[in-house]
Structures are given as C-alpha cells and as structure tokens.
C-alpha positions in Angstrom: -5.7 9.9 8.4 -3.4 8.9 5.4 0.3 8.1 5.7 2.6 10.0 3.5 5.2 8.7 1.2 7.8 10.1 3.7 6.5 7.3 6.2 7.1 4.6 3.6 10.4 2.6 4.0 11.4 -0.6 2.4 14.1 -1.0 5.3 11.0 -1.5 7.7 10.1 -4.6 5.9 13.7 -5.9 5.5 14.2 -5.2 9.3 11.1 -7.1 10.2 12.3 -10.1 8.2 15.6 -10.1 9.8 14.6 -9.6 13.2 15.8 -6.1 13.7 13.9 -3.6 16.0 11.6 -1.4 13.8 9.5 1.7 14.6 6.1 0.0 13.4 4.7 -3.0 11.8 5.2 -2.8 8.1 2.2 -2.1 5.9 1.7 -4.0 2.7 -1.6 -4.7 1.1 -2.1 -7.1 -1.8 -6.0 -7.7 -1.7 -8.3 -4.7 -1.3 -12.0 -4.9 -2.1 -13.7 -2.5 -4.3 -15.5 -0.4 -1.8 -12.5 0.2 0.3 -10.2 1.0 -2.7 -12.8 3.5 -4.2 -13.0 5.1 -0.6 -9.3 5.4 -0.2 -8.8 6.7 -3.8 -11.8 9.1 -3.6 -13.1 7.9 -7.0 -14.3 4.8 -8.6 -11.6 2.3 -9.8 -12.6 0.0 -12.6 -11.6 -3.6 -12.3 -11.4 -6.5 -10.0 -9.1 -5.4 -7.3 -6.2 -7.6 -6.3 -4.2 -4.4 -6.9 -2.6 -6.2 -9.7 -5.6 -5.6 -11.9 -5.5 -1.8 -11.7 -3.2 0.7 -13.5 0.3 1.3 -12.1 -0.5 4.9 -11.5 -3.6 4.0 -9.4 -1.6 1.3 -7.5 1.1 3.7 -6.8 -1.3 6.5 -5.7 -3.0 3.8 -3.3 0.4 2.7 -1.9 1.2 6.4 -1.1 -2.1 7.1 0.5 -2.1 4.1 2.8 1.7 4.3 3.6 2.7 1.0 2.2 6.3 0.1 2.9 6.4 -2.2 -0.3 4.3 -3.0 -3.4 3.9 -6.2 -5.2 4.9 -6.6 -8.8 
C-alpha cells in the first residue's frame, strides 16, 4: 500500500532531529535500485538511479508514492 502526499510532513523530520515525539519514523530515500524504482513507478525509468539522476517530475511522483517526508536536492 502506498502512502499519500497527505501522510508526508517535513515537520516529522524536523521533530526527529530535535528529539520531539513523532507519529512514525521519517521516510527519506536517496538510493533506490532500478528494479525497485520501476516497480514502484509502474513503468521503466531510464537512468542510473540515485534519484538525482532522474527527472524532477519522476522524483516527485516517486516521493509521493512512497510517502517520503523530505526530498534531496
């Protein structure tokens, strides 16, 4: 089951970093292998996947699908 954008919250990461009680462990992925990325996206994504090597649109879609609380830029 995929998370939704409504479940994503940068305050979760900030809370974790400052020792506050949070509702769940923050989710943040930087390295995702090709088969995993293609499965999650439901289509083939071209490129070597450190998520920095794919289009911004694909990265944002991936982040929404897995419920990331932050993205790397």
